[in-house]
C-alpha positions in Angstrom: 19.7 -20.8 42.7 16.9 -18.5 41.6 17.2 -17.2 38.0 17.4 -13.5 37.7 15.8 -11.2 35.1 15.7 -7.6 34.1 12.9 -5.6 32.6 13.6 -2.7 30.2 11.6 -0.1 28.5 12.4 2.0 25.4 10.2 5.0 24.8 10.4 5.6 21.1 8.7 8.2 18.9 6.1 5.7 17.5 5.7 3.6 20.6 6.9 1.9 23.7 8.8 -1.4 23.7 9.2 -3.4 26.9 11.3 -6.6 27.3 12.1 -9.1 30.0 15.6 -10.5 29.5 17.1 -13.3 31.6 20.7 -13.7 33.0 21.7 -15.6 29.8 20.7 -12.4 27.8 17.8 -14.2 26.1 14.6 -12.2 25.5 11.9 -14.0 27.4 9.0 -11.7 26.5 8.4 -8.5 24.5 5.5 -6.2 24.1 5.0 -2.9 22.2 2.3 -0.3 22.4 1.8 2.8 20.2 0.7 6.2 21.2 -0.2 9.5 19.4 2.2 12.0 17.8 0.9 15.6 17.7 1.9 18.1 15.0 0.1 21.3 15.9 2.1 23.3 13.3 4.4 22.4 10.4 7.7 21.3 11.7 6.4 20.8 15.3 6.3 17.4 17.0 4.9 16.8 20.4 3.7 13.9 22.7 1.9 13.6 25.9 4.1 12.1 28.7 1.0 10.6 30.2 0.8 8.4 27.1 4.3 7.2 27.7 3.6 6.2 31.2 0.3 4.5 30.3 2.1 2.5 27.6 4.9 1.6 30.1 2.6 0.4 32.8 0.5 -1.7 30.4 3.5 -3.2 28.6 5.2 -4.0 31.8 2.2 -5.9 33.1 1.9 -7.6 29.7 5.5 -9.0 29.7 5.3 -10.1 33.3 2.1 -12.0 32.5 3.5 -13.5 29.2 6.7 -14.6 30.8 5.2 -15.9 34.0 8.2 -14.4 35.8 7.8 -13.7 39.4 8.2 -9.9 39.9 10.3 -10.7 42.9 12.9 -12.3 40.6 13.2 -9.1 38.5 16.5 -7.7 39.7 16.3 -4.3 38.1 14.6 -1.9 35.6 16.4 -0.5 32.5 15.4 2.7 30.7 16.0 3.9 27.1 14.2 6.6 25.2 14.2 9.1 22.4 16.8 11.7 23.1 16.7 15.5 23.2 13.0 15.8 24.2 11.8 18.4 26.8 9.3 17.4 29.5 8.6 20.6 31.6 7.4 20.1 35.2 6.0 22.6 37.8 6.8 22.7 41.5 4.4 19.9 42.1 6.0 17.7 39.3 2.9 18.3 37.1 3.5 18.4 33.4 3.1 21.9 32.2 2.6 21.2 28.5 3.1 18.4 26.0 6.7 17.3 25.5 8.6 18.8 22.5 10.4 16.0 20.7 13.8 15.4 19.1 12.6 15.9 15.5 10.8 19.2 16.2 12.2 22.1 14.1 10.7 25.2 15.8 14.0 26.3 17.6 16.1 27.5 14.7 16.1 31.0 16.0 17.0 30.0 19.6 19.8 27.8 18.3 21.4 30.8 16.6 21.0 32.8 19.8 22.8 30.1 21.8 25.7 30.1 19.4 25.9 33.9 19.5 25.8 34.0 23.3 28.4 31.2 23.5 30.7 33.4 21.4 30.5 31.4 18.2 30.6 27.8 17.2 34.2 27.2 18.2 33.5 28.4 21.7 30.4 26.3 21.9 32.4 23.3 20.9 34.8 24.0 23.8 31.8 24.0 26.1 30.0 20.9 25.0 32.0 19.4 22.1 28.9 19.5 19.9 27.1 21.9 17.6 23.7 23.3 18.6 21.1 21.3 16.6 17.4 22.3 16.5 16.6 18.9 18.0 18.6 19.5 21.2 16.9 20.3 24.5 18.6 23.7 25.0 16.8 25.4 22.2 13.5 24.1 23.5 14.1 25.7 26.9 14.8 29.1 25.4 11.8 28.7 23.0 9.6 28.1 26.1 11.0 31.2 27.8 10.5 33.4 24.7 7.2 32.0 23.3 5.3 30.7 26.3 6.6 32.9 29.2 3.6 32.0 31.5 4.5 28.3 31.3 8.2 29.1 31.7 7.5 31.1 34.8 6.1 27.9 36.4 9.0 25.7 35.3 10.9 24.0 38.1 12.3 20.8 36.4 13.2 19.7 32.9 13.4 16.0 32.1 14.2 13.9 29.0 11.5 11.3 28.0 13.0 8.3 29.7 13.8 10.3 32.8 10.1 11.2 33.1 9.4 7.4 33.3 12.1 7.2 36.0 10.3 9.9 38.0 7.0 8.0 37.7 8.7 4.8 38.8 10.8 6.2 41.6 9.7 9.7 42.5 13.3 10.8 41.7 14.5 13.5 39.4 17.6 12.0 37.7 19.3 11.5 34.3 22.5 9.9 33.1 25.5 10.9 31.0 24.5 9.6 27.6 21.1 11.3 27.5 22.4 14.5 29.1 25.0 14.7 26.3 22.2 15.3 23.8 20.7 18.3 25.6 23.3 20.7 24.2 24.0 21.8 27.8 26.4 19.1 28.9 30.2 19.1 29.3 30.8 15.9 27.5 34.6 15.9 28.3 34.1 16.1 32.1 30.8 14.2 32.2 28.8 16.9 34.0 26.4 19.7 33.4 28.0 22.7 31.7 27.4 25.2 34.4 29.2 28.0 32.5 27.0 27.7 29.4 23.9 27.3 31.4 24.7 30.5 33.3 25.5 32.4 30.1 22.0 31.5 28.8 20.3 32.7 31.9 18.8 29.3 32.6 18.4 28.3 36.3 20.8 25.5 37.1 18.4 23.8 39.5 15.9 22.9 36.8 18.2 20.1 35.7 18.2 16.7 37.4 21.2 15.1 39.1 23.3 13.2 36.6 24.6 9.7 37.1 26.7 7.2 35.1 24.4 4.9 33.0 24.7 1.7 35.2 24.2 3.5 38.5 21.1 2.8 40.5 19.0 6.0 40.6 16.1 5.0 42.7 13.7 2.2 43.5 10.1 1.4 42.4 7.6 3.1 44.7 4.5 1.4 46.1 2.2 3.4 43.8 4.3 2.5 40.7 4.4 -1.1 41.7 0.6 -1.2 41.8 0.4 0.3 38.3 3.1 -1.8 36.6 3.1 -5.1 38.4 6.7 -4.7 39.5 7.7 -5.3 43.1 8.1 -2.3 45.4 11.8 -1.6 46.0 13.0 -2.9 42.6 16.2 -0.9 41.6 15.9 1.4 38.6 19.2 1.9 36.8 20.3 5.1 34.9 19.9 3.6 31.4 20.6 5.7 28.3 19.5 7.8 25.3 18.3 5.5 22.5 21.0 6.4 20.0 23.7 5.5 22.4 22.3 2.6 24.3 21.2 0.7 21.2 24.8 0.6 20.3 25.7 -0.8 23.7 23.4 -3.7 22.8 25.7 -4.1 19.7 28.8 -4.2 21.9 30.2 -0.7 20.9 32.1 0.1 24.0 35.7 0.2 22.6 37.5 1.6 19.7 37.8 -0.4 16.5 34.3 -2.0 16.6 32.2 0.0 14.1 28.4 -0.1 14.4 26.2 0.4 11.4 22.4 0.8 12.1 20.3 0.5 9.0 16.9 1.8 9.7 15.1 4.7 8.0 18.2 6.6 8.7 21.7 5.2 8.8 23.8 5.6 12.0 27.6 5.1 12.0 28.9 4.8 15.6 31.9 3.7 17.6 33.0 3.7 21.2 36.0 5.8 22.1 38.6 4.8 24.7 39.3 8.5 25.5 37.7 11.9 24.9 38.2 13.2 21.4 37.7 16.8 20.3 34.8 17.0 17.7 36.7 18.9 15.1 34.4 21.2 13.1 31.4 19.7 14.9 30.4 17.5 12.0 29.8 14.5 14.2 28.1 14.0 17.6 30.4 13.0 20.4 28.5 11.9 23.6 29.3 10.0 26.7 29.1 6.3 26.3 27.1 4.1 28.7 30.3 2.5 29.9 32.3 4.7 32.4 35.3 6.5 31.0 34.2 5.6 27.4 32.8 8.1 24.9 30.6 7.6 21.9 30.9 9.1 18.4 28.3 8.9 15.7 27.1 10.4 12.5 23.7 10.1 10.8 22.7 9.9 7.2 19.0 10.7 7.0 17.7 8.4 4.3 19.4 5.0 4.4 16.8 2.2 4.6 14.4 5.0 3.8 15.9 5.3 0.3 15.3 1.6 -0.3 11.8 1.8 1.0 11.0 4.8 -1.2 12.3 2.9 -4.2 10.2 -0.1 -3.3 7.0 1.9 -2.7 7.2 3.9 -6.0 9.0 1.7 -8.6 8.5 -2.0 -7.6 4.9 -3.0 -8.4 6.2 -6.0 -10.4 8.3 -7.2 -7.5 5.3 -6.8 -5.2 3.2 -9.0 -7.5 6.0 -11.6 -7.7 6.3 -11.6 -3.9 2.6 -12.2 -3.5 2.7 -15.0 -6.1 5.6 -16.8 -4.5 4.6 -15.9 -0.9 7.9 -14.0 -0.3 8.8 -10.7 1.2 9.1 -8.1 -1.6 12.6 -7.2 -0.3 13.7 -10.8 -1.0 12.6 -10.4 -4.6 14.4 -7.0 -4.9 17.6 -8.5 -3.3 17.6 -11.4 -5.8 17.4 -8.9 -8.6 20.2 -6.7 -7.2 22.4 -9.8 -6.7 22.1 -10.5 -10.4 23.9 -7.1 -11.0 27.6 -6.8 -10.2 29.8 -4.9 -7.8 29.7 -1.2 -8.9 26.3 -1.7 -10.6 28.0 -1.3 -14.0 29.2 2.2 -13.2 25.9 3.5 -11.7 25.9 5.6 -8.5 23.1 6.7 -6.2 23.3 9.7 -3.8 20.8 9.0 -0.9 19.9 12.6 -0.2 16.1 12.2 -0.6 15.3 14.4 2.4 18.3 16.6 2.6 21.4 15.4 4.6 22.9 15.7 8.0 26.2 13.9 7.8 28.7 14.0 6.1 27.0 17.1 4.6 24.7 19.2 6.8 22.6 20.4 3.8 18.8 20.6 3.8 18.8 21.4 0.1 20.6 18.2 -1.0 18.6 15.8 -3.1 18.9 12.3 -4.4 20.6 11.5 -7.6 21.2 8.5 -9.9 24.5 9.3 -11.7 25.9 7.4 -14.7 22.7 6.0 -16.2 23.1 4.6 -19.7 21.4 2.3 -22.1 23.5 -0.4 -20.6 21.7 -0.3 -17.3 18.7 -2.4 -16.2 16.5 -2.1 -13.2 18.5 -4.6 -11.2 21.5 -2.2 -11.5 19.4 0.7 -10.1 18.4 -1.5 -7.2 22.0 -2.4 -6.4 23.2 1.2 -6.8 20.8 2.2 -4.0 22.3 -0.4 -1.6 25.8 0.6 -2.6 25.2 4.4 -2.4 23.9 4.1 1.2 27.1 2.2 2.1 29.3 4.9 0.4 27.6 7.5 2.5 28.2 5.5 5.7 31.9 5.1 4.6 32.2 8.9 4.4 30.9 9.2 8.0 33.5 6.7 9.1 36.2 8.8 7.4 35.1 11.7 9.7 35.5 9.5 12.7 39.0 8.7 11.5 39.8 12.4 11.5 39.2 12.5 15.3 42.2 10.2 15.6 44.1 8.7 12.7 45.0 5.7 14.9 41.4 4.5 14.8 41.1 1.4 12.7 38.2 -1.0 12.1 38.6 -4.5 13.6 35.1 -5.6 12.8 31.6 -4.2 12.0 28.4 -4.9 13.8 25.3 -4.2 11.9 21.7 -3.8 13.2 18.4 -2.5 12.0 16.0 -3.6 9.3 18.7 -3.5 6.6 20.8 -6.0 8.6 18.3 -8.7 7.6 19.5 -8.6 4.0 22.4 -11.0 3.3 23.2 -9.1 0.1 23.3 -5.7 1.9 25.6 -7.2 4.6 27.9 -8.5 1.8 28.0 -5.0 0.2 28.8 -3.5 3.6 31.6 -6.0 4.1 33.0 -5.3 0.6 32.8 -1.5 0.7 34.5 -1.4 4.1 36.7 -4.5 3.4 36.0 -5.7 6.9 34.2 -8.6 8.6 30.5 -7.8 9.3 28.5 -9.5 12.1 25.0 -9.4 13.4 24.3 -10.2 17.1 21.5 -11.8 18.9 19.2 -9.3 20.6 20.5 -6.2 18.7 17.3 -6.2 16.6 15.4 -5.2 19.8 17.2 -1.8 19.7 17.4 0.5 22.7 15.3 -1.8 24.9 18.0 -4.6 24.7 20.8 -2.2 25.5 18.9 -0.9 28.4 18.4 -4.5 29.7 22.2 -5.1 29.6 23.0 -1.9 31.4 20.3 -2.6 34.0 21.8 -6.1 34.5 25.1 -4.4 35.3 23.5 -2.0 37.7 21.8 -4.7 39.7 24.7 -7.1 39.7 23.9 -9.8 37.1 27.0 -8.8 35.2 30.1 -7.2 36.7 30.5 -4.5 34.1 29.2 -3.4 30.8 32.3 -4.9 29.2 31.4 -8.2 30.9 27.8 -8.0 29.6 28.7 -7.3 25.9 31.5 -9.9 25.9 28.7 -12.5 26.2 26.7 -11.3 23.2 26.1 -14.1 20.7 27.0 -13.8 17.0 24.1 -14.6 14.7 25.8 -14.1 11.3 29.3 -13.4 10.0 30.1 -12.1 6.5 33.6 -11.9 5.2 34.8 -9.3 2.6 35.5 -10.4 -1.0 38.9 -9.0 -1.8 38.0 -9.1 -5.5 35.6 -6.2 -5.1 38.0 -3.9 -3.4 39.4 -2.1 -6.5 35.9 -1.6 -7.9 34.4 -0.2 -4.7 37.4 2.0 -4.0 37.2 3.6 -7.4 33.4 4.0 -7.3 33.7 5.5 -3.9 36.3 8.0 -5.1 33.8 9.1 -7.8 31.0 9.1 -5.4 32.7 11.5 -3.0 33.3 14.0 -5.9 29.6 14.3 -6.7 28.2 16.4 -3.8 30.9 19.2 -4.0 30.1 19.5 -7.7 26.3 19.5 -7.2 26.1 21.6 -4.0 25.5 25.0 -5.8 23.0 23.4 -8.1 21.1 22.0 -5.2 20.9 25.5 -3.7 19.6 26.9 -7.1 17.0 24.2 -7.4 15.8 24.7 -3.8 15.4 28.4 -4.3 13.5 27.8 -7.5 11.1 25.4 -5.7 10.3 27.8 -2.9 
């Protein structure tokens, strides 16, 4: 029997990652390629979709060459990409302007307008189950209408980044439920475009592509795309997913109880939901999961691994010298030092709000704090306090998830991202949550790996997404230390009291610094 493969692409903000994954879920070949990010004004972020396609075509050819896989044996194509971006196309499917990205901040005014038109935040939540964030696609469309009316007048189709790749591969305009959830114009409960809100905003409904479930086949590779990518003409292209969702599918998060912690620059807490849950107060993001009839809840703390990196870059010259001397990674040296401290860092707490915060506190004025410093403390305690403070922030986000349904309990935690490579950080996670923590094979590949699994389902390698994730292999397991529970629970209680006390002071400081 001929072995089957899938090829998957993740269009990130910094670059494109392409994988070939076999039917045993092993990564056979990987290739990345960077492309430019444009910031024409402060707070604006844009990219040229032509750069995405160029990187996709080149990395596809590269992994096919590296792996020596016959393109005829590639059963399907999976897609992942940065969410919320806007690619505007004209009647001939030409790109009208550079894409406006997820982290662009130009649409504050339009977001307020959308809330007002919807009749307030509570009404908006009834429409979409999510607040209107500046990153979402909806505000970008209104911005284009108000600020670049000549371009808006030519607008015929709006696509998210990964869906532009789909168009280049297949000639089809399509999206799927997870990415559509992040536009701010999607009825997440009923898994369809929110026609009512779209009409209220005066946006033509026909500019939005047809929406599929994530594992549905949405088209096949055209002859022209095959020539550019090295794929075989007629290869199925599957729906895929927005990166924040589909990377958690690669972690197995398709049912309640399995909590996912992604420790990159930001920290993401996520879980699959077995039924739709109302997003009370809109503090979290509730999207459609890649698995049918499953939903996805997540919250993001902005500076998780970023706090640790900031500390390393600015205060760890000695550790860098020791790392060079002993030919070690500097984070290994820092981890050894932090391990020499103790649970609770001798009463020292760190608030990781170095760049404001999104969740659990949506506050751009919030700032980082070391609280409880005394003559007793050494540098090792400060290092450990950062690791613990990030975990306390993630625990607060999980408490918001519990509010959605008090029956939700943690059965296990899956961790991914750069922070998951630290054995000490995994132990702190396990102890703070008092739950088993695992890392899984392939999850370090992010959205591209999740897209490969979803593509494998769409082209018949696995029967369902549940079948695919049940085969994920455990790399590490960390058990909680019951002896730390009392310390961490008490420190967490103190931690949660700090932001409410400091909030008005943050605002005063912010006003002073303007």
